[in-house]
C-alpha positions, 0 to 999 in steps of 0.5 A: 643561575645555571645551577638554579635552573638545573636544580629546578629542571631535576625537581620538575623531572622527579615531580613528573615521574611521581605522577607516572601511571604505574599501568603504562604498557600493561594490558588495559583489559587485565588492569580493568579485570584486576580492579574489579576482582581485587578492589581492596588490593594495595601496593600493586605492582605490574609485570607485562609478559609475552603471554600473560600479565602478573599483578603482585599485590597485598590483600588482607595483609597477604602478598598475592600474585594474580595472572591474567591473559591478553583478554583480561581473564583471570588465569589464577591467583597464588599466595605463599602460605604457612603449613598450618594453613593447609587442609588437615588431610594434606598436612597429616599426609605431609607429616606422615609420608615426608617426616625426614624433610623440611619445608622450604617453600609452600604456596596455594594456587587457585585456578578455576575456583579450585585450590592446589598446593605446591610444597618444596621439601628438602633434606641433606640429599635432595629437593622435592616439589610436591603437588597436592592430589586428593588427600595426599601428595604427588611428586611434581619434580625431584632433584639431587643436591651436590 
C-alpha cells in the first residue's frame, strides 16, 4: 500500500512539472515582445541574465538567439550561418585575404536592422575573430595557439 501511494505521489509530481510554465522567472516584457516579434518560433528556451534575457529558438529550420533588455526591447538577433550565406563581397574578401585559414565559426548578428558578420578563422598557429566592416573584414580579436 505504501509503495502504491509513493508511486502515485511521484507520478503526480512529474505530471505537475510537465505543465510548468517555461517562462517562470523570465522578464514578462521580454516574453511579450518575443511572442510578438517571433510568433512562428518553435522550441523556445529562455535564459534570464542580469542585464538581458536570451531566447534560443528555431524559426524556418534555423536556430536563432534573440536578446532583450529589461524593458522588453529587442537588442539583437544572432544566427549561425554557412559561408555561402555571406554577402558575395564579404565571401570574396575572406577567401582572398585569409586563404591560409579555415572557418571554425561564423554567425550573423542583426542589431538595429543592420547585419554584422563575425567569423572565427584558424590555422596551425593562431585563431582570428574577424568582424565585417564595409566590403572587407577587420580583426576583432587574435590569439596564438600553443
